[in-house]
C-alpha positions in Angstrom: 41.9 65.1 -83.0 40.4 63.6 -86.1 43.3 61.3 -86.7 43.1 60.0 -83.1 39.5 59.2 -83.5 40.3 57.3 -86.7 43.0 55.3 -85.0 40.8 54.5 -82.1 38.1 53.4 -84.4 40.5 51.1 -86.1 41.4 49.4 -82.9 37.9 49.2 -81.4 34.5 48.3 -82.8 32.4 51.3 -83.8 29.7 52.1 -81.3 27.0 51.3 -84.0 28.5 47.8 -84.6 28.7 47.2 -80.8 25.1 48.0 -80.4 24.2 45.6 -83.2 26.2 42.8 -81.6 24.5 43.3 -78.3 21.1 43.5 -79.9 21.9 40.3 -82.0 22.8 38.4 -78.8 19.6 39.5 -77.1 17.5 38.7 -80.1 19.1 35.2 -80.5 18.5 34.5 -76.8 14.9 35.5 -77.0 14.4 33.5 -80.2 15.9 30.3 -78.7 13.8 30.6 -75.5 10.7 31.2 -77.5 11.4 28.2 -79.8 12.1 25.9 -76.9 8.9 27.0 -75.1 6.8 26.4 -78.2 8.5 23.0 -79.0 8.0 21.7 -75.5 4.5 23.2 -75.0 2.0 20.7 -73.6 -1.4 22.1 -72.7 -2.0 19.3 -70.1 1.4 19.3 -68.5 3.0 22.7 -67.8 5.9 21.2 -65.8 7.3 19.5 -69.0 8.1 22.9 -70.7 11.9 23.3 -71.2 11.7 27.0 -70.2 9.8 26.4 -67.0 6.5 27.9 -65.9 7.3 31.3 -67.6 7.9 29.6 -70.9 4.7 27.5 -70.5 2.6 30.6 -69.8 4.2 32.6 -72.6 3.7 29.8 -75.1 0.1 29.2 -73.9 -0.7 32.9 -74.4 0.7 32.8 -78.0 -1.1 29.6 -78.9 -4.4 30.8 -77.5 -4.0 34.1 -79.2 -2.6 33.1 -82.6 -2.7 29.3 -82.8 -0.3 27.7 -85.3 0.7 31.2 -86.6 2.6 31.7 -83.4 5.4 29.7 -85.0 6.0 32.7 -87.3 7.5 34.6 -84.4 10.6 32.4 -83.9 11.1 32.5 -87.7 11.0 36.3 -87.6 13.4 36.4 -84.7 15.8 34.2 -86.5 15.7 36.4 -89.6 16.3 39.5 -87.5 19.2 37.8 -85.7 20.8 36.8 -89.0 20.6 40.4 -90.3 22.1 41.8 -87.1 25.1 39.5 -87.2 25.7 40.3 -90.8 25.9 44.0 -90.0 22.9 44.6 -92.2 20.0 47.0 -91.5 17.7 45.4 -89.0 14.7 46.8 -90.8 13.0 47.7 -87.5 11.1 50.6 -88.9 7.4 51.3 -88.6 6.7 49.6 -91.9 8.5 46.4 -90.8 6.6 46.2 -87.5 3.3 46.9 -89.3 3.9 44.2 -91.9 4.8 41.7 -89.2 1.6 42.3 -87.4 -0.4 42.0 -90.7 1.3 38.7 -91.5 0.5 37.3 -88.0 -3.1 38.5 -87.8 -4.1 37.7 -91.4 -2.3 34.4 -91.2 -4.2 33.5 -88.0 -7.5 34.4 -89.7 -6.7 32.2 -92.7 -5.5 29.4 -90.4 -8.9 29.5 -88.7 -10.8 29.3 -92.0 -8.7 26.8 -93.8 -7.4 24.3 -91.2 -9.8 21.7 -89.9 -11.6 23.1 -86.8 -10.1 21.0 -84.1 -7.9 21.7 -81.1 -4.1 22.0 -81.8 -2.0 22.0 -78.6 -5.1 23.0 -76.6 -6.1 25.9 -78.9 -7.8 26.5 -82.2 -5.6 26.6 -85.4 -5.9 30.4 -85.7 -6.2 31.2 -82.0 -8.7 33.7 -80.5 -7.5 36.5 -82.8 -7.8 34.4 -85.9 -11.2 33.1 -84.9 -12.5 36.6 -84.2 -11.1 38.2 -87.3 -11.9 35.3 -89.6 -15.6 35.1 -88.5 -16.0 38.9 -88.9 -14.5 38.8 -92.4 -16.5 35.7 -93.4 -19.7 37.4 -92.3 -18.9 40.4 -94.5 -17.1 38.8 -97.5 -18.0 35.2 -97.4 -15.5 32.3 -97.2 -14.0 32.6 -100.7 -13.8 36.4 -100.6 -12.0 36.3 -97.3 -9.5 33.7 -98.5 -8.7 35.6 -101.7 -8.3 39.0 -100.0 -6.3 37.4 -97.2 -3.8 35.8 -99.5 -3.5 39.1 -101.4 -2.7 41.0 -98.2 -0.1 38.4 -97.3 1.6 38.6 -100.7 1.7 42.4 -100.5 3.2 42.4 -97.0 5.8 39.9 -98.0 6.8 41.9 -101.1 7.1 45.1 -99.0 9.4 43.3 -96.6 11.8 41.9 -99.2 14.1 43.7 -101.8 13.2 41.2 -104.5 10.8 41.5 -107.4 8.3 38.8 -108.2 10.4 37.7 -111.2 13.6 37.4 -109.1 11.8 35.5 -106.4 10.4 33.0 -108.9 13.8 32.4 -110.4 15.3 31.9 -107.0 12.5 29.5 -106.1 13.2 27.4 -109.2 16.9 27.3 -108.6 16.4 26.2 -105.0 13.9 23.5 -106.1 16.2 22.0 -108.6 19.1 21.9 -106.1 16.9 20.3 -103.4 15.6 17.6 -105.8 19.1 16.7 -106.7 20.1 16.4 -103.0 17.0 14.2 -102.3 17.9 11.8 -105.2 21.4 11.4 -104.0 20.3 10.8 -100.4 17.7 8.2 -101.5 20.4 6.3 -103.5 22.7 6.4 -100.6 20.0 5.2 -98.1 19.0 2.3 -100.4 22.6 1.1 -100.7 23.1 1.4 -96.9 19.9 -0.5 -96.2 20.9 -3.4 -98.5 24.2 -3.7 -96.7 22.7 -3.5 -93.3 20.1 -6.1 -94.2 22.7 -8.6 -95.3 25.0 -8.0 -92.4 22.3 -8.3 -89.7 20.2 -11.1 -91.1 21.7 -13.7 -88.8 21.3 -11.4 -85.8 17.7 -10.8 -86.6 17.0 -14.5 -86.8 18.8 -15.2 -83.5 16.8 -12.6 -81.7 13.4 -14.2 -82.5 11.7 -15.9 -79.5 10.3 -19.4 -79.4 6.6 -20.0 -79.8 5.1 -22.7 -77.7 2.2 -25.0 -78.7 0.7 -23.1 -81.6 0.1 -23.7 -85.3 1.8 -21.1 -87.4 0.5 -19.7 -90.7 3.9 -19.9 -92.6 4.3 -20.1 -96.3 8.1 -19.9 -96.3 10.3 -22.2 -98.2 11.2 -25.2 -96.0 14.8 -25.0 -97.0 15.1 -21.4 -95.9 16.1 -20.9 -92.2 13.1 -20.1 -90.1 13.3 -16.8 -88.1 12.0 -18.6 -85.0 12.2 -22.0 -83.4 8.7 -23.5 -83.3 8.2 -26.4 -80.8 4.8 -28.2 -80.6 4.9 -30.2 -77.3 2.4 -32.8 -76.3 -0.7 -31.4 -74.7 -0.1 -30.6 -71.0 -2.4 -29.1 -68.4 -0.1 -26.1 -68.1 0.9 -23.6 -70.8 4.7 -23.5 -71.1 6.8 -20.5 -71.7 10.4 -20.7 -72.9 12.8 -19.0 -75.2 15.9 -20.3 -76.9 19.3 -19.3 -75.5 20.3 -15.8 -76.5 16.8 -14.9 -77.7 15.8 -11.3 -76.9 12.4 -11.0 -78.3 9.1 -11.4 -76.5 7.7 -14.9 -75.7 4.3 -15.6 -77.4 2.2 -17.5 -74.9 -0.6 -19.1 -76.9 -3.7 -20.6 -75.3 -4.1 -24.3 -75.4 -7.0 -25.9 -77.1 -10.1 -25.7 -74.9 -12.0 -28.6 -76.6 -11.5 -31.7 -74.5 -13.5 -34.9 -74.1 -16.1 -34.2 -71.3 -16.4 -36.3 -68.3 -19.0 -39.1 -68.5 -21.6 -38.3 -65.9 -25.0 -39.7 -65.2 -27.8 -37.3 -66.1 -30.7 -39.3 -64.5 -32.2 -38.0 -61.3 -32.1 -40.2 -58.2 -35.1 -38.7 -56.5 -38.1 -36.8 -57.7 -38.5 -36.0 -61.5 -36.7 -39.3 -62.3 -37.8 -38.9 -65.9 -36.0 -35.6 -66.3 -32.5 -35.7 -67.9 -30.0 -33.0 -68.1 -29.6 -31.8 -71.7 -26.5 -33.2 -73.4 -23.9 -30.8 -74.9 -24.5 -32.2 -78.3 -27.6 -30.0 -78.5 -25.3 -27.0 -78.9 -23.7 -26.1 -82.2 -20.2 -27.2 -82.9 -17.6 -24.5 -83.3 -16.1 -24.1 -86.7 -12.6 -24.9 -85.5 -10.9 -25.0 -82.2 -7.3 -24.7 -83.6 -5.9 -21.2 -83.0 -3.7 -20.0 -85.8 -1.2 -17.4 -84.7 0.7 -15.3 -87.1 3.9 -15.1 -85.0 5.7 -12.8 -87.4 2.9 -10.3 -87.3 2.8 -10.4 -83.5 6.5 -9.7 -83.3 6.2 -6.8 -85.7 3.4 -5.3 -83.6 5.5 -5.7 -80.5 8.4 -3.9 -82.1 6.1 -1.1 -83.4 4.5 -0.8 -80.0 8.0 -0.4 -78.4 9.0 2.2 -80.9 5.8 4.3 -80.4 6.2 4.2 -76.7 9.8 5.3 -77.0 8.6 8.2 -79.1 6.5 9.3 -76.1 9.4 8.9 -73.7 8.5 5.5 -72.3 11.3 3.0 -72.8 11.3 -0.8 -72.2 10.6 -4.0 -73.9 7.8 -6.5 -74.6 8.4 -9.7 -72.6 5.4 -11.8 -73.5 2.6 -11.8 -76.0 -0.8 -13.5 -75.2 -2.9 -13.8 -78.4 -6.6 -14.3 -77.7 -9.8 -14.7 -79.7 -10.6 -10.9 -79.8 -7.6 -9.0 -78.5 -3.9 -9.7 -78.0 -2.2 -8.7 -74.7 1.4 -7.4 -75.0 3.1 -7.4 -71.6 5.5 -4.5 -71.6 8.2 -4.1 -68.9 9.2 -0.4 -68.6 12.5 0.8 -67.5 13.1 1.4 -63.9 11.8 4.8 -62.7 9.0 5.0 -65.3 5.7 6.3 -63.8 2.6 4.2 -64.4 0.5 7.4 -64.7 2.6 8.5 -67.6 1.8 5.2 -69.5 -1.9 5.1 -68.5 -2.7 8.3 -70.4 -1.3 7.1 -73.7 -4.3 5.0 -74.8 -5.7 7.4 -77.4 -2.2 8.4 -78.7 -1.2 4.8 -79.2 -4.4 4.0 -80.9 -3.7 6.7 -83.5 0.0 5.8 -83.8 -0.8 2.1 -84.3 -3.8 2.7 -86.5 -5.8 0.5 -84.1 -9.5 0.6 -83.3 -8.9 0.8 -79.6 -6.0 0.3 -77.2 -6.7 -0.7 -73.6 -3.9 -0.2 -71.1 -3.8 -2.4 -67.9 -1.4 -0.5 -65.7 0.0 -2.4 -63.9 -0.8 -6.1 -64.4 -1.8 -7.6 -61.1 1.2 -9.5 -59.6 3.7 -8.4 -62.2 6.0 -5.5 -62.7 4.6 -5.0 -66.2 2.0 -3.0 -68.1 -0.5 -4.7 -70.4 -1.4 -3.3 -73.8 -4.5 -4.9 -75.3 -4.8 -4.5 -79.1 -7.8 -5.8 -81.1 -7.1 -8.6 -83.5 -7.6 -8.0 -87.2 -9.8 -11.1 -87.4 -12.1 -11.8 -84.4 -12.8 -15.4 -83.5 -16.4 -16.4 -82.5 -16.6 -17.8 -79.0 -19.0 -20.8 -79.0 -20.8 -22.0 -75.8 -20.1 -25.6 -77.0 -16.4 -25.3 -76.7 -16.7 -23.7 -73.2 -19.0 -26.4 -71.7 -17.0 -29.2 -73.4 -14.0 -28.3 -71.4 -13.1 -30.7 -68.5 -12.8 -27.7 -66.2 -16.5 -27.0 -66.7 -17.5 -30.5 -65.6 -15.2 -30.2 -62.5 -16.6 -26.8 -61.5 -18.1 -27.3 -58.1 -20.2 -24.2 -57.8 -23.8 -24.3 -56.6 -24.9 -22.3 -59.6 -22.1 -22.5 -62.2 -22.2 -20.1 -65.1 -20.1 -20.0 -68.3 -19.1 -16.4 -69.0 -16.9 -16.8 -72.1 -13.2 -16.5 -72.6 -10.6 -14.1 -71.3 -8.0 -12.2 -73.4 -5.7 -15.2 -73.4 -8.4 -17.5 -74.8 -9.0 -19.4 -71.6 -12.6 -20.3 -70.5 -14.0 -18.2 -67.7 -16.6 -19.6 -65.2 -18.3 -18.2 -62.2 -20.6 -19.2 -59.4 -23.7 -17.1 -59.0 -24.2 -18.4 -55.5 -21.0 -16.8 -54.4 -21.6 -13.4 -56.2 -24.5 -13.6 -54.9 -26.3 -11.2 -57.2 -25.3 -9.9 -60.6 -25.8 -6.6 -62.4 -25.3 -6.7 -66.2 -25.3 -3.4 -68.1 -24.2 -2.1 -71.5 -25.3 -0.1 -74.6 -27.8 -1.5 -77.1 -26.2 -4.1 -79.3 -23.1 -4.7 -77.1 -24.0 -8.4 -76.5 -25.7 -8.1 -73.2 -28.8 -10.2 -74.1 -26.6 -13.0 -75.6 -24.5 -13.1 -72.5 -27.6 -13.3 -70.3 -28.9 -16.2 -72.4 -25.6 -18.0 -72.2 -25.5 -17.6 -68.4 -29.0 -19.0 -67.9 -28.4 -21.8 -70.4 -25.2 -22.9 -68.6 -27.0 -23.0 -65.3 -29.9 -25.1 -66.7 -27.4 -27.4 -68.4 -26.0 -28.4 -64.9 -28.9 -28.1 -62.6 -32.2 -30.0 -62.4 -35.6 -28.5 -61.5 -35.2 -30.0 -58.1 -32.0 -27.9 -57.6 -32.8 -24.6 -59.2 -36.0 -22.7 -60.2 -36.3 -19.6 -62.4 -38.4 -16.5 -62.1 -38.0 -14.4 -65.3 -39.3 -10.9 -66.0 -39.0 -9.8 -69.6 -40.3 -6.3 -70.4 -39.0 -6.6 -74.0 -41.2 -9.7 -74.4 -39.0 -11.5 -76.9 -35.6 -12.0 -75.1 -36.5 -14.7 -72.6 -39.5 -16.3 -74.3 -37.3 -19.2 -75.3 -37.2 -20.4 -71.7 -40.9 -20.3 -71.3 -42.4 -23.7 -70.5 -39.3 -25.5 -69.2 -39.6 -27.4 -65.9 -37.3 -25.0 -64.1 -39.8 -22.1 -64.4 -41.8 -21.2 -61.3 -44.3 -19.4 -63.5 -44.5 -18.3 -67.2 -42.2 -15.5 -68.2 -43.7 -12.3 -66.9 -44.1 -9.6 -69.6 -46.7 -7.4 -67.9 -45.0 -4.8 -65.8 -47.9 -4.6 -63.3 -47.6 -8.3 -62.7 -43.8 -8.0 -62.5 -44.0 -6.0 -59.2 -46.2 -8.8 -57.8 -43.7 -11.4 -58.9 -41.0 -9.5 -57.0 -43.2 -9.3 -53.9 -43.7 -13.0 -54.1 -39.9 -13.5 -54.1 -39.6 -11.3 -51.0 -42.4 -13.3 -49.2 -40.6 -16.6 -50.2 -37.4 -15.2 -48.7 -39.2 -14.5 -45.4 -40.9 -17.9 -45.4 -37.6 -19.6 -45.9 -35.9 -17.7 -43.1 -38.8 -18.8 -40.8 -38.2 -22.4 -41.8 -34.4 -22.0 -41.2 -35.2 -20.6 -37.7 -37.4 -23.5 -36.9 -34.8 -26.0 -38.1 -31.9 -24.2 -36.4 -30.2 -23.7 -39.8 -28.3 -20.6 -40.9 -28.6 -20.9 -44.7 -30.1 -23.1 -47.4 -27.1 -25.4 -47.6 -27.3 -26.3 -43.9 -31.1 -26.7 -44.1 -30.9 -29.1 -47.1 -28.2 -31.1 -45.4 -30.4 -31.6 -42.4 -33.3 -32.6 -44.7 -31.1 -35.2 -46.3 -30.4 -36.6 -42.8 -34.2 -36.8 -42.1 -34.9 -38.5 -45.4 -32.1 -41.1 -44.7 -33.6 -41.7 -41.2 -30.6 -40.4 -39.4 -32.6 -37.5 -37.8 -36.1 -37.5 -36.6 -38.6 -34.8 -37.6 -38.9 -33.7 -33.9 -35.2 -33.0 -33.7 -35.1 -31.5 -37.2 -37.7 -28.8 -36.1 -37.8 -28.8 -32.4 -39.9 -25.6 -32.3 -42.8 -27.4 -34.1 -43.0 -30.2 -31.5 -46.6 -30.1 -30.1 -47.5 -27.1 -32.2 -49.6 -26.4 -35.3 -48.8 -23.7 -37.9 -51.1 -20.8 -38.7 -50.9 -17.3 -40.2 -51.3 -13.9 -38.6 -53.1 -10.9 -40.1 -50.0 -10.0 -42.1 -49.7 -13.5 -43.6 -46.7 -14.6 -41.6 -46.5 -18.1 -40.2 -47.0 -18.6 -36.4 -47.0 -21.7 -34.2 -50.0 -22.3 -31.9 -51.1 -25.0 -29.5 -53.3 -27.6 -31.1 -57.0 -27.6 -30.4 -58.9 -30.7 -29.1 -58.6 -33.5 -31.6 -56.1 -31.6 -33.8 -52.8 -33.3 -34.5 -49.5 -31.4 -34.2 -47.7 -30.4 -37.4 -44.6 -32.4 -36.4 -46.6 -35.6 -36.8 -47.7 -34.7 -40.4 -44.7 -32.6 -41.4 -42.6 -34.0 -44.3 -39.5 -31.9 -44.9 -38.2 -31.4 -48.5 -35.1 -29.8 -49.9 -35.4 -26.2 -51.1 -34.2 -25.3 -54.6 -32.3 -22.2 -55.3 -34.3 -19.5 -57.0 -32.8 -17.2 -59.7 -34.8 -14.0 -60.3 -33.9 -12.6 -63.8 -35.0 -9.1 -65.0 -33.9 -8.5 -68.6 -34.6 -4.8 -68.9 -34.6 -3.2 -65.5 -35.0 0.3 -66.8 -38.5 -0.4 -68.2 -39.5 -1.9 -64.8 -38.3 1.2 -62.9 -40.3 3.5 -65.2 -43.6 1.7 -64.3 -43.2 1.2 -60.5 -39.9 2.5 -59.4 -40.6 2.8 -55.7 -42.0 -0.8 -55.2 -39.5 -2.4 -57.6 -36.5 -0.7 -56.0 -37.7 -1.7 -52.5 -38.2 -5.3 -53.5 -34.8 -5.5 -55.3 -33.0 -3.9 -52.4 -34.5 -6.3 -49.9 -33.7 -9.3 -52.0 -30.1 -8.1 -52.6 -29.6 -7.5 -48.9 -31.1 -10.7 -47.4 -31.9 -13.3 -50.0 -28.4 -14.8 -50.3 -28.7 -17.1 -47.4 -32.2 -18.1 -48.4 -30.9 -19.3 -51.8 -32.5 -16.6 -53.8 -30.3 -14.8 -56.3 -31.0 -11.8 -58.6 -29.7 -11.0 -62.1 -30.5 -7.5 -63.4 -29.8 -6.4 -66.9 -30.2 -3.0 -68.4 -29.2 -1.1 -71.5 -29.6 2.3 -69.9 -26.9 2.6 -67.2 -28.0 6.0 -65.7 -28.2 7.0 -62.1 -32.0 7.0 -62.1 -32.0 3.3 -63.0 -28.9 2.0 -61.2 -29.5 3.9 -58.0 -27.2 4.1 -55.1 -29.2 1.6 -53.1 -29.1 -1.0 -55.9 -25.5 -0.4 -56.7 -24.4 -0.9 -53.1 -26.1 -4.3 -52.9 -24.7 -5.7 -56.2 -21.0 -6.1 -55.7 -20.7 -8.3 -58.8 -21.2 -6.3 -62.0 -20.5 -6.9 -65.7 -20.1 -4.0 -68.0 -20.3 -4.3 -71.8 -19.4 -1.5 -74.2 -20.9 1.9 -73.3 -20.7 5.1 -75.3 -19.2 7.4 -72.6 -17.0 7.3 -69.5 -19.9 8.4 -67.2 -21.8 5.3 -68.0 -18.8 3.1 -67.1 -18.5 5.1 -63.8 -22.2 4.4 -63.0 -21.8 0.7 -63.6 -18.4 -0.2 -62.3 -17.4 2.9 -60.3 -14.4 3.3 -62.6 -13.7 4.0 -66.2 -12.8 1.4 -68.9 -16.0 0.1 -70.3 -16.0 2.9 -72.9 -12.9 1.4 -74.4 -14.4 -2.1 -75.0 -14.9 -3.3 -78.6 -18.6 -4.4 -78.4 -20.1 -7.7 -79.6 -19.7 -9.3 -76.3 -16.4 -7.8 -75.2 
């Protein structure tokens, strides 16, 4: 009987060995699943976990409980699997389990104390267990006492788990270190030789893949005899920016802005009617820019494009950069993703790309309007100052046909940006302190005054900060001196409302719908093409008076009193621009009256030729109320400190990513 059992045991695996094999397979499976769930764990996206929702929840529980120390569990599982496959003792006794728990718990506490206190994969470095135990021990033993005792406990647990003495472990560590250093040296030498060979073999291919750069001056110190990595063509100035690439080129096209400084049109600045002694100010009063030539480091732009493509590929977004638009402050990289890539996946990578590219900010335009591309705006290392002189010297500024033209600056491609206040018809400007808001407001007003005479536009300015708009005090365009007293400011706004009502009454008498129609009819009267009776038929045989509320009414003339139509001399109405530099201060003094006046002007004053510009450095909901926001469709946001401020101003996020200083 004994011999039969021995023979059977020689043909079959012993029951003990079979149990170890089964246990080894189960342990290996659990270790692999645990490793995959931890590797693919994303606190914000549970569907991305390789082990599904169960793996995501299990990994989340481990990360929340133990933090980074949770990675010790796959290591422990791998060690146990190795021992089982080698038919060694699995060491699953009570001492082993206790030492494992000690290693995990004490390691979590040390991780909480030693690692920088910031979120790692959605949890603290030591997890909830490490945070609790670490804080308790620190309150009892202090920081250094807890660290010393913690490492002592870790060392003791490791010694109890291994059959080695300290001397044997040190000798083994030294041997492994020497062997690893020798391997690293050999690998480094092999990589250096392979890199040298690859550089020589692919030099022609790299040069052929460079795109052509159109119409820019390159900063290039290369030897003229050495082949250039890109073909540079400088065409004669043309009204359109050309984009082209050499045959076979695969790199992005760098679309550089053309020079904006052009000879302005010769226009007469002398008035033809009233104020004939007034002349529009020449552009020569403005400071000349330092230089209008844009220097583009093409090689650096291509390197940034390649780096951007590599970092996006690391986040699972593949594609290529098709065009590069260098501007005065930021450079736009137009990236064409592969088919099937979700835009939402790209839009959430701004902070990750800023860290990967070591950039101050990265703004993502996903997608670019009218294109199947995504724009990545990266700040330039050296910012160019945008001068008002180069914007108003552009021929496009002289050809701008707006009723109230304003120069706003340059876009990301370096092209001048103009707007017409009459078409907005009201503007809200908001941003944090020091973001460039006051400078922008002064530029807007200066550009209007440079194109319009006092007969065409008048200004009503309210300056609670006293010093921002004082430079405009005393110019012929001002209806009254700059208002700095907040009590008088509400009266000035009431006057604007009364002026709006007066103008609408005049439009009704003349049968006009807006200020443009009214002024055209006045021109016909002044030329003699239209009589006063036909210009204002409702005034025929009537005299004007005021009711108890101060509104104009028409009455029959008394005996001997001439009708108004006989003495009425029509005149053109100028546009009125109401400017409030710091709207928040005004709201603090008389919020109810001010908000009501601003709302009435914003709702009705457009056709009367009255336009409002509000500026504030405190974009909160108690300043930019719902009533004001609803009546100001045109808004400009400068840099704000937080996303909520951007939502208050624009109704969307984005202003918190701006660079400041006018951006």
